[in-house]
C-alpha positions as CSV (number, residue, x, y, z in Angstrom):
1,X,8.1,19.4,5.3
2,X,4.5,19.1,6.2
3,X,3.1,15.7,7.0
4,X,0.1,16.1,5.0
5,X,2.1,17.2,1.9
6,X,4.3,14.0,2.2
7,X,1.3,11.7,2.7
8,X,-0.3,13.3,-0.5
9,X,2.8,12.9,-2.6
10,X,3.3,9.3,-1.3
11,X,-0.2,8.4,-2.0
12,X,0.0,9.7,-5.6
13,X,3.1,7.7,-6.3
14,X,1.6,4.6,-4.6
15,X,-1.8,5.0,-6.4
16,X,0.3,5.3,-9.6
17,X,2.4,2.1,-8.9
18,X,-0.9,0.2,-7.9
19,X,-2.4,1.2,-11.2
20,X,0.8,0.0,-13.2
21,X,1.2,-3.4,-11.3
22,X,-2.5,-4.1,-11.6
23,X,-2.4,-3.5,-15.3
24,X,0.7,-5.6,-15.8
25,X,-0.6,-8.5,-14.0
26,X,-3.7,-8.3,-16.0
27,X,-1.7,-8.3,-19.3
28,X,1.0,-10.5,-18.6
29,X,-0.2,-12.6,-15.6
30,X,-1.9,-16.0,-15.9
31,X,-5.7,-16.1,-16.9
32,X,-7.7,-16.5,-13.8
33,X,-11.4,-15.7,-12.5
34,X,-9.9,-14.1,-9.5
35,X,-8.7,-10.4,-9.5
36,X,-5.0,-11.3,-9.4
37,X,-3.8,-7.7,-10.0
38,X,-5.3,-6.6,-6.7
39,X,-4.1,-9.7,-5.0
40,X,-0.5,-9.2,-6.2
41,X,-0.6,-5.5,-5.2
42,X,-2.1,-6.4,-1.6
43,X,0.6,-9.0,-1.1
44,X,3.5,-7.0,-2.2
45,X,2.1,-4.1,-0.3
46,X,1.8,-6.2,2.8
47,X,5.5,-7.5,2.3
48,X,6.7,-4.0,1.6
49,X,5.0,-2.7,4.8
50,X,6.6,-5.3,6.8
51,X,10.1,-4.6,5.4
52,X,9.7,-0.6,5.9
53,X,8.0,-0.7,9.2
54,X,10.8,-3.0,10.4
55,X,13.6,-1.0,9.0
56,X,12.1,2.2,10.3
57,X,11.7,0.8,13.8
58,X,15.1,-0.7,13.8
59,X,16.7,2.6,12.5
60,X,17.3,5.2,15.2
61,X,16.8,8.8,14.3
62,X,14.3,8.2,11.4
63,X,12.1,11.3,11.3
64,X,8.2,10.9,11.6
65,X,7.9,12.6,8.3
66,X,9.6,9.7,6.5
67,X,7.2,7.2,8.3
68,X,4.3,9.2,7.0
69,X,5.6,9.4,3.5
70,X,6.4,5.7,3.1
71,X,4.0,3.8,5.3
72,X,0.8,6.1,5.2
73,X,1.3,7.9,1.8
74,X,3.1,5.5,-0.5
75,X,2.0,2.1,0.9
76,X,-1.4,3.4,1.7
77,X,-1.8,4.6,-1.7
78,X,-0.4,1.4,-3.3
79,X,-2.5,-1.3,-1.4
80,X,-6.0,-1.7,-2.4
81,X,-8.2,-3.0,0.2
82,X,-11.0,-0.9,-1.0
83,X,-10.8,-2.5,-4.4
84,X,-10.4,-5.6,-2.6
85,X,-13.7,-5.2,-0.8
86,X,-15.5,-4.1,-4.1
87,X,-14.3,-7.1,-6.1
88,X,-15.1,-9.5,-3.3
89,X,-18.7,-8.1,-3.4
90,X,-18.9,-8.4,-7.2
91,X,-17.8,-12.2,-6.6
92,X,-20.5,-12.8,-4.2
93,X,-23.1,-10.9,-6.3
94,X,-22.3,-13.0,-9.4
95,X,-22.9,-16.0,-7.1
96,X,-19.2,-17.0,-7.3
97,X,-19.1,-17.7,-3.6
98,X,-16.3,-20.4,-3.6
99,X,-14.1,-18.0,-5.4
100,X,-15.1,-15.0,-3.1
101,X,-14.2,-17.2,-0.1
102,X,-11.0,-18.4,-1.7
103,X,-10.0,-14.8,-2.6
104,X,-10.7,-13.4,1.0
105,X,-8.9,-16.2,2.5
106,X,-5.8,-16.2,0.5
107,X,-5.5,-12.4,0.7
108,X,-5.7,-12.4,4.4
109,X,-3.6,-15.5,5.2
110,X,-0.8,-14.9,2.7
111,X,-1.0,-11.1,3.4
112,X,-0.2,-11.8,7.1
113,X,2.6,-14.2,6.1
114,X,3.9,-11.5,3.9
115,X,4.2,-8.9,6.6
116,X,5.7,-11.5,8.9
117,X,8.3,-12.4,6.2
118,X,8.9,-8.5,5.6
119,X,9.8,-8.3,9.3
120,X,12.3,-11.2,9.2
121,X,13.8,-9.7,6.1
122,X,14.1,-6.3,7.9
123,X,15.7,-8.0,10.9
124,X,18.2,-9.8,8.7
125,X,19.1,-6.4,7.0
126,X,19.4,-4.5,10.4
């Protein structure tokens, strides 16, 4: 199947999942002045990217189409760094600088740790 079609389908599914997870965190998560839904999506997306990339690298014979579907389409549609940037700017514009710095720092530091953890999980599975 064409790479573009697979990316398109994966991005649609990923975007839908992002919408559902963000909404669920907003409804059922703890009250917070931070955009926790986007935070949860970005961190779980980083973890999933680590696991999927690790497994696809470890697995021989995985076709490029599946990498495009899962990593570019599904996880690209799921993670929300564009929303992250917009929400960070909104925090800054509302003069909530400490919260903006906290949000940026936590998202990046814990995000990198999640990718590392995902690779370790993939290595343990392989």
